C-alpha positions as CSV (number, residue, x, y, z in Angstrom):
1,M,67.4,30.1,-46.4
2,E,66.8,33.5,-47.4
3,L,66.7,32.3,-51.2
4,L,63.8,29.6,-50.6
5,W,61.5,32.4,-48.4
6,R,61.9,35.1,-51.1
7,V,61.1,32.5,-53.8
8,R,58.1,31.0,-51.5
9,I,56.5,34.7,-50.8
10,G,57.0,35.4,-54.1
11,D,59.8,38.5,-54.4
12,E,60.9,37.9,-57.9
13,E,63.3,40.6,-57.7
14,G,64.8,40.1,-54.3
15,S,65.1,36.2,-55.1
16,V,67.1,37.2,-58.7
17,A,69.4,39.5,-56.6
18,Y,70.2,37.1,-53.8
19,L,70.4,34.0,-55.9
20,K,73.2,36.5,-57.8
21,I,75.2,37.1,-54.6
22,L,74.6,33.5,-53.5
23,L,76.2,32.0,-57.1
24,E,78.8,34.6,-56.6
25,R,79.6,32.9,-52.8
26,L,79.6,29.7,-54.5
27,A,81.8,30.4,-57.2
28,Q,84.7,32.2,-54.5
29,A,84.3,29.1,-52.6
30,Y,84.6,26.1,-55.3
31,K,87.0,28.2,-57.8
32,H,89.4,25.8,-57.7
33,N,87.1,23.1,-57.8
34,I,84.7,23.2,-61.0
35,D,82.6,20.1,-60.9
36,M,81.8,20.8,-57.0
37,F,80.4,24.2,-58.4
38,K,78.7,22.5,-61.1
39,S,76.9,20.2,-58.5
40,E,76.1,22.7,-55.6
41,T,74.6,25.2,-58.2
42,F,72.5,22.5,-60.1
43,D,71.2,21.1,-56.5
44,L,70.5,24.9,-55.7
45,I,68.7,25.3,-58.8
46,M,66.5,22.4,-58.6
47,T,65.6,22.9,-55.0
48,V,64.3,26.8,-56.2
49,S,62.6,25.0,-59.3
50,R,60.9,22.2,-56.9
51,L,59.7,25.0,-54.5
52,V,58.4,27.4,-57.6
53,L,56.3,24.3,-58.7
54,E,54.9,24.2,-55.1
55,V,53.8,27.8,-55.0
């Protein structure tokens, strides 16, 4: 996953920009299912947070 790669190498600006794109795509995919969007977003944020703590 490109976002995790960017976080791992310390590309802060690239990570934020790609996260914005990824969240917009998730919003479009789940526009009729708010709970699913919240769940997927939460999982994504937790994964990135764990990775940041490891680095």
